[in-house]
N, C-alpha and C positions, 0 to 999 in steps of 0.2 A: 325207407332210410334216406335222409337228406345228405346226399354225397357232396363233399366240398367241390366247388367249381375249380379250385386249384389248391394245392398244398405248397406253402412257402417255408422252406427249411433254412434255418440258420446253420452255419458251418462249425465254427470254433466252439467246442464244448458241447455241441448238440450232435452232429454227425461224426466229427473227428475229435480225438482227445488232444486238442492243441492248447487248451487254456493253460495247462501246466507249462507247456513250452513258452507261451507268451509271458507267463509270470517269471520264468527263468531268464528270459531275454530282458525283460524290464529290470529285474533285480541286478543283472550283470551291468547294464548300462547305468543304473542308479549308483552302483558301487563305484563305477569309474568317475562318477560326479561327486562321490563322497557321502552317499546315502545308502542305507540298507532298507529294503522294503520290509514293512511289517503289516500286520492285520489292518492297521489304520489306512494303509495305502490301497487296500483291495478295491474299494468302490471306484477309485480313479484309474485302476489298471484292468481288472477283470471285465471282459466284455466291452472295453472301451476302444475307440478308434486310435490309431497311431498318434494323430495330432493331439488328442486329448491326453494320452499318457505322457507324451513328450512335454506338453505344457505343465503337467503336474510335476514331473521330475525337475523341470527348471524352477518351478515355484518352490518346491521343498528344499532345493539346494541353493536357492538364491542366485541362480544363474541369470544372465542377461536374456531378454526376449529375442535378441538377434540370434541366439544359439538354437532356437526352436527348429529351423529346417535341418540343421546338422544332427540334432538329437533324433528327430523323426526319421531321417534317412538311416541313421545307425540302427535304430530299432527295427526298421523294415528289413534292412539287409541281414541282420542277425537272426530275426525270426524266420525269414525266408530260408536261410541255411539250415535251421533246425527242422523246419517243415519239409524241406526238400529231401532231408535225410530219412524221412519216414514219419508219418503221423498215423497212429493206430485208429481204427474206427471205434466209435462208441458201441457198447453192447446193444444189439438189436437194430443198428442202423442199416446194415446190408439187407436184412430181412424186410424192413419197412420199405425201403426203396424198391425192392423186387415186388412187393405186394402192390405198391402203387402203380408200378408199370403194368403188372398183370391185370389190374383192375381198370387200366386206361384212365386213371386220374392224373391229370397233368401236374407236374411239380417243378419248382425252380429253387435255386440256391440264392439266398439273400444274406450277404455277409457284410460285416463292417471291416473286414480285412482288405488290404490293398489288392489290386488286380493281380500283381505278380504272385502273391501268396495264394489267392483263390485258384489261379490257373495251375499252380504247382500241385495243390491238393487234388484238384479235379483230374489232373493228368496222372496222379499217383494213387493215393488211398481211395479216391472216389472214381477211379477209372472204370468205365462201363456203366456208370449211373446215367440214366437217360433224362437229364435235366432239360427242360424246354429252353432254359437260358440261365445264366448266372449273373448276379449283380454284385459288384464290389463297392468298397467305399469310394472308389474313383468314378462311379457311374451316376451319382446324384450330388447335388450341391451340398446337401447336408446328409450325414449318415446317422446311424443309431446314436443316441436315443430318439432322434427326431423321426417323425413318421414317413419321411420322404422315401426311404428304400422300399417299404412295403406298399406305399401308394403307387410307386413306379412299377413294382412287380404286378400288382393287380391290373394296372392300366395296360401293361404289355399283354396280359392275358385277355384284356377286353371285358373284364368282369368287375363287379363291385368288390371292394375290399371286404365287405361284410359277408360275402359268399365264400371267402377264403379262410383256411385255417393256417396259422403260422405256428411253427414248432420252434421253441426257444429254450435257452437254458439260463440266461442272465437277466438281471434287473433292467439293464439298458435295452437289451434286445426285446424283452417283453414290453417295456414302455413304448418302444418304437412301433411294434405290431399293434398294440392296444390303441395307441393314438391314431393309427391309420384306419382303425375300424375293423380289424381282423378279429375273428375268434382266435384265442391263443391257447395252445397246449404247452404247458411249461414242464420241462424235465430238468430241474436244477442240477448244476454241476458244482462249482466252487462257492458260489454265493447264494443265499436264500432269496427267494422272490416272494413279495407280499401277495397274499390272495386278494382278488378283486373281482368284481362283476365282469364276466366275459373271459375269465381265465380258468382253465381246467388243469389239474396237476397229475403227473404220473411220476413214479419213482425211476423208471427206466424206459427206454424205447422198446425194450423187450415186452413191455405191457401194452404197446401201442399197435393197433391195426386200423383198418379202414372204419370199422365200427366205432372205435374210440374217437377217431378224428371226426366222424359224422356227428357223434354225440356232442362234440364241442359247439357245433352250430345250433344245437337245440337247448343248450344250457347257458343262458345269459348270466345265471348266478355263478358265484365262485363255487368250485367243487374241487375235490381232491381224492387221492387214493393212497 
C-alpha cells in the first residue's frame, strides 16, 4: 500500500460543520447592506476566503471599494463568535484523525479561514487532534483557490505535493489542492465539485480510512463512490 507522505485536511465543511455558520454570517452582513443571499451567491460565499466574500457583497450591493476592510472585519468577527460558541464535527472526522494518529501518518490543517477562527476551532471542536501544524488564510500571500496553501503545507513537511492527499469539500478548496499537485479526496458539503483526473470522491468521512486515502495516490483518474 502506498501510504501518503502527509494528509492535508481542510477545516470548514470537511472536519467541522461550519459552512452553514459561514453562510449565516454572510447572509446577516449582506442583509445589513440591503441584499439577501440566494443560490446565485453560493459560488462566491461557500468555501471562499473572507476577502473574496466581502468583495462580492460590496459588488452586489454597489458599495464603495473603500468599504472592503470594514465588511471583511465584520464578517470575521461575526463568524468567530459563531464558531467560538461551538462548531460540531462532521461525521467520521474524529475517527479519521484518530486513525491517522495511530498509523503515524502525519497530518496538518489547511484552511482558508482567518487565523483567529482556525485557532478557535482547534482549541474547541478539534481539541486533542495532533496536527503537525495549521495553516490559515493569514499564512500565505494567496489563499484558496490558489495553490499556495497546499504547496506551503507540503513544503513544511519536506515532501512533494504529489505524495500528499488533500481532503476537501468545496470547489475552491479542491481547485487549490489540485493545482498544487496533491491527490484530492473530495467529500462535498454544500456545493457540488466537478469530477476530474486526480480527484476521488466519497459521500462522507465515515467511508474514509487509510486505505481509501492511499488509493487516492494510485488513482490518477477521476473516481467516485
